[in-house]
DRENLOTOR-232585 format. One record per residue (C-alpha): residue in three letters; x, y, z. Coordinates in Angstrom, 1 decimal. Example, Ala and Ser with C-alpha at 12.3 -4.5 7.8 and 13.67 -1.06 7.14 Angstrom:
# residues 2
ALA,12.3,-4.5,7.8
SER,13.7,-1.1,7.1
***
This chain:
# residues 284
MET,-85.6,72.4,54.2
LYS,-85.0,70.3,57.1
LYS,-87.9,68.4,56.2
ALA,-86.7,67.8,52.8
ILE,-83.2,66.8,54.1
ARG,-85.0,64.1,56.3
ASN,-87.2,62.7,53.6
LEU,-84.0,62.3,51.4
ILE,-82.1,60.6,54.2
ALA,-85.1,58.2,54.8
LYS,-85.0,57.1,51.1
LEU,-81.5,55.9,51.5
PRO,-81.1,52.2,52.0
ILE,-80.1,51.8,55.5
ASP,-78.0,48.8,54.8
SER,-75.8,50.6,52.2
LEU,-74.9,53.3,54.9
ALA,-74.1,50.6,57.5
ASN,-72.5,48.2,55.3
PRO,-70.9,50.1,52.2
ASP,-69.5,48.2,49.3
PRO,-65.9,47.3,49.6
VAL,-63.6,49.5,47.4
VAL,-60.5,48.6,45.6
ALA,-58.0,51.7,44.8
ILE,-56.3,51.3,41.6
LEU,-52.9,52.9,41.6
PRO,-51.6,53.2,38.1
LEU,-47.7,52.7,37.5
GLU,-46.8,53.2,33.8
GLY,-43.7,54.5,32.1
VAL,-40.0,54.2,32.3
ILE,-38.7,54.3,36.0
GLY,-36.0,57.0,36.6
ALA,-35.3,60.6,37.4
SER,-37.8,63.2,36.1
GLY,-34.8,65.0,34.0
ARG,-33.9,61.8,32.2
PHE,-37.0,60.4,30.9
SER,-40.3,61.7,29.7
ASN,-43.1,61.1,32.2
ALA,-40.7,59.1,34.3
ILE,-42.0,57.0,37.3
ASN,-40.2,58.0,40.7
ILE,-40.9,58.3,44.2
ALA,-41.3,61.9,44.1
ASN,-43.9,61.9,41.5
LEU,-45.7,59.1,43.0
GLU,-45.9,59.9,46.7
ASP,-49.1,61.7,46.8
ASN,-50.9,59.1,44.6
ILE,-49.7,56.2,46.8
LYS,-50.9,58.0,50.0
SER,-54.3,58.7,48.1
ALA,-54.7,55.0,47.2
PHE,-54.4,53.9,50.9
ASP,-56.7,56.8,52.1
VAL,-59.7,56.0,49.9
TYR,-63.0,55.7,51.9
ASN,-63.7,51.9,52.8
VAL,-60.6,50.9,50.8
LYS,-60.0,47.1,51.3
ALA,-57.2,46.5,48.8
VAL,-54.9,48.5,46.6
ALA,-54.4,47.3,43.1
LEU,-51.2,48.3,41.4
GLU,-51.8,48.6,37.4
ILE,-48.1,48.1,36.3
ASN,-46.9,48.8,32.7
SER,-43.1,49.3,32.7
PRO,-40.1,48.2,30.8
GLY,-38.0,49.2,33.8
GLY,-35.4,51.7,34.8
SER,-33.8,52.8,37.9
PRO,-33.6,50.0,40.6
VAL,-33.2,52.8,43.2
GLN,-36.3,54.2,42.3
SER,-38.1,50.8,42.0
GLU,-37.0,49.9,45.4
ARG,-38.0,53.2,47.1
ILE,-41.5,53.0,45.5
VAL,-42.0,49.3,46.5
MET,-40.8,50.1,50.2
ARG,-43.2,53.0,50.6
ILE,-46.2,50.8,49.3
ARG,-45.1,48.1,51.7
GLU,-44.8,50.3,54.4
LEU,-48.3,51.9,54.1
SER,-50.1,48.4,53.4
GLU,-48.6,47.1,56.9
GLU,-49.1,50.4,58.6
LYS,-52.9,50.4,57.3
GLU,-53.4,46.7,57.3
ILE,-54.6,46.7,53.6
PRO,-53.6,44.3,51.2
VAL,-51.8,45.0,47.8
TYR,-52.4,43.1,44.7
ALA,-50.0,43.7,41.6
PHE,-51.3,43.5,38.1
ALA,-48.9,43.4,35.0
GLN,-50.3,44.8,31.9
ASP,-48.5,44.7,28.8
VAL,-45.2,44.6,30.2
ALA,-43.9,44.3,33.8
ALA,-40.0,43.8,33.1
SER,-36.9,44.7,34.9
GLY,-37.6,47.4,37.3
GLY,-41.2,47.3,36.3
TYR,-41.1,43.6,37.7
MET,-39.7,45.0,40.7
LEU,-42.6,47.3,41.0
ALA,-44.9,44.1,41.1
LEU,-43.1,42.6,44.1
ALA,-44.8,45.5,46.3
GLY,-48.0,43.2,45.8
ASP,-48.8,40.4,48.4
GLU,-50.0,38.7,44.9
ILE,-49.0,39.1,41.5
TYR,-51.2,38.7,38.4
ALA,-50.8,39.1,34.6
HIS,-52.6,38.7,31.5
LYS,-51.4,35.7,29.4
ALA,-49.9,37.8,26.9
SER,-48.1,40.0,29.4
ILE,-44.2,40.4,29.2
VAL,-42.8,39.4,32.8
GLY,-39.4,39.2,33.9
SER,-36.0,40.6,32.6
ILE,-34.4,40.2,35.9
GLY,-31.0,41.6,35.3
ALA,-28.9,44.8,35.0
ILE,-27.6,46.4,31.7
ASN,-25.5,49.6,30.6
ALA,-25.9,50.4,27.0
GLY,-24.2,53.3,24.9
PHE,-22.3,54.0,21.7
GLY,-18.9,54.5,20.6
PHE,-18.1,57.4,18.2
THR,-14.4,57.0,17.8
SER,-14.2,56.1,14.3
ALA,-16.7,58.8,13.5
ILE,-14.8,61.8,14.8
GLU,-11.5,60.5,13.3
LYS,-13.2,60.5,9.8
LEU,-14.9,64.0,10.3
GLY,-11.4,65.4,11.6
ILE,-12.5,66.2,15.0
GLU,-10.2,66.5,17.9
ARG,-11.5,65.4,21.4
ARG,-10.3,67.4,24.2
VAL,-10.9,66.1,27.8
TYR,-9.5,67.7,30.8
ALA,-10.2,66.1,34.4
ALA,-9.0,65.9,37.8
GLY,-9.2,62.3,38.8
ASP,-7.9,59.3,37.1
ASN,-11.3,57.6,36.4
LYS,-13.5,60.8,35.7
SER,-13.7,60.1,32.0
ILE,-14.3,56.5,32.0
LEU,-16.5,55.0,29.1
ASP,-16.3,58.5,27.2
PRO,-18.0,57.5,24.0
PHE,-15.6,59.6,21.9
LYS,-12.5,57.6,23.3
PRO,-11.5,54.0,22.7
GLU,-12.5,51.5,25.3
VAL,-10.3,50.7,28.3
GLU,-10.3,47.4,29.5
LYS,-10.0,48.3,33.3
ASP,-13.0,50.6,32.9
VAL,-15.2,47.9,31.0
LYS,-14.3,45.5,34.0
MET,-15.3,48.1,36.6
ILE,-18.9,48.8,35.0
LYS,-19.4,45.1,34.6
GLY,-18.5,44.6,38.3
LEU,-21.0,47.4,39.2
LEU,-23.9,45.6,37.0
LYS,-23.0,42.4,38.9
GLU,-23.6,44.2,42.2
VAL,-27.0,45.5,41.0
HIS,-27.9,42.2,39.5
GLU,-27.2,40.5,43.0
PHE,-29.3,43.1,44.6
PHE,-32.1,42.6,42.2
LYS,-31.9,38.7,42.8
GLU,-32.1,39.0,46.6
PHE,-34.9,41.3,46.3
VAL,-37.0,38.8,44.2
LYS,-36.0,36.0,46.5
GLU,-37.0,37.7,49.6
ALA,-40.2,38.9,48.1
ARG,-41.4,35.6,46.3
GLY,-39.7,33.0,48.7
ASP,-40.8,29.4,48.1
LYS,-43.2,30.7,45.5
LEU,-40.2,30.4,42.7
LYS,-40.2,27.1,40.9
GLY,-37.7,27.5,38.3
VAL,-34.2,27.1,38.1
GLN,-32.4,30.2,39.6
LYS,-29.8,30.6,36.5
THR,-32.7,30.6,34.2
LEU,-35.0,33.0,36.3
PHE,-32.1,35.5,36.8
SER,-30.7,35.4,33.3
GLY,-32.6,38.5,31.9
LEU,-35.2,36.4,29.9
VAL,-38.8,37.5,29.8
TRP,-41.7,35.2,29.7
ASN,-45.4,35.5,28.8
GLY,-48.1,35.4,32.0
GLU,-48.6,31.8,31.7
GLU,-45.0,30.9,31.7
ALA,-44.1,33.5,34.4
ALA,-46.9,31.8,36.5
LYS,-45.4,28.2,36.2
LEU,-42.0,29.7,37.3
GLY,-43.4,31.3,40.2
LEU,-42.7,34.8,39.4
ILE,-46.3,35.7,39.5
ASP,-49.4,33.9,41.4
GLY,-51.8,33.6,38.5
VAL,-53.0,34.7,35.1
GLY,-56.1,37.1,35.5
ASP,-57.4,40.8,34.9
LEU,-57.5,43.1,37.7
ARG,-61.5,43.4,38.0
SER,-62.1,39.8,37.9
VAL,-59.5,38.9,40.4
MET,-60.6,41.5,42.9
LYS,-64.3,40.7,42.3
GLU,-63.3,37.0,43.2
LYS,-61.6,38.2,46.3
LEU,-63.9,40.8,47.6
GLY,-67.2,39.9,45.9
SER,-69.2,41.3,43.1
ASP,-70.3,44.4,44.8
VAL,-66.7,45.7,44.9
LYS,-66.5,49.3,43.6
PHE,-63.0,50.5,41.9
LYS,-61.4,54.0,42.6
ARG,-58.8,54.8,39.9
ILE,-56.1,57.0,41.4
LYS,-55.4,60.0,38.9
GLU,-52.6,62.5,39.0
GLU,-53.8,66.0,39.6
LYS,-52.7,68.6,37.3
GLY,-52.3,72.3,38.2
PHE,-53.8,74.8,35.7
LEU,-50.5,75.9,34.0
LYS,-49.5,72.4,33.8
GLY,-52.7,71.3,32.2
MET,-52.3,74.2,29.7
LEU,-48.8,73.4,28.7
GLY,-49.1,69.8,28.7
MET,-46.4,67.6,30.5
ARG,-43.5,69.7,29.4
SER,-42.4,72.4,32.0
ALA,-42.1,75.9,31.2
ASN,-38.2,75.7,31.4
GLN,-37.8,72.9,29.3
SER,-36.7,73.0,25.6
ILE,-38.4,71.1,22.9
ALA,-35.2,69.5,22.0
ASP,-34.7,68.2,25.5
GLU,-38.4,66.7,25.4
ILE,-37.5,65.0,22.1
VAL,-34.4,63.5,23.5
LYS,-36.4,62.2,26.6
SER,-39.0,60.9,24.5
LEU,-36.5,58.8,22.4
GLU,-35.0,57.6,25.4
THR,-38.3,56.5,26.7
ARG,-39.2,55.0,23.3
SER,-36.1,53.0,23.3
GLU,-36.8,51.4,26.6
TRP,-40.2,50.4,25.5
GLY,-38.8,49.3,22.0
ARG,-37.0,46.6,23.9
PHE,-39.9,44.5,24.2
GLY,-41.6,45.3,20.9
LEU,-43.8,48.1,22.2
***
């Protein structure tokens, strides 16, 4: 037995043992960003923590590549994910490269700012640096149906923007103020991450517009047009290996799919519709 093991070791190329090929860990970031309870299969720090750590712990990893496909979502979760990735990148001295797939917009673009460099396909949708609050008003509908709305609250502002009540000017002003603050946070986050690389007029860059990969590169929102494998081979050599980080599913989770046991089918449908709406903003 020992002889067989020695013979096997002898056949292994010594150079490959002493100088293993560099590895790029691919960390997928796909979906709407937000709490799991709101969106179907949402991206958030709780769901991603283990995968982020795994990416930086891959044997002989020389770079982490973020594969981003997200229409956006929560700025809070976006920032927490970015900061965790940057923390590990600096701690382990491993560079991070971000690659936009179909879309890296709004919070999805914020995720890309975790990369030391950002790349996109020439047809990728990039940008949407802004803040939005959207909803519906049903005041006329309930009047026609003869429905009486009853709301009881302690606190003068507990029922602001109730979709079944007429809009109140001061409530709208307050929401717009909050959105402006979030927008300012987003703008400063982009400026700090991209610095002198930004080339466009700020009024245009931060207007909420989106661009394809080539235009985004001209504006300095990304560093260039290119796909993940080609760019990483150019940086690390043709012998580079790729390790994709996958979510581990427990037995029951795999049997039941992504829907938890205490989640109704109706809840899942609503979440799926909300998720679909976010992607639909970009024609996807």
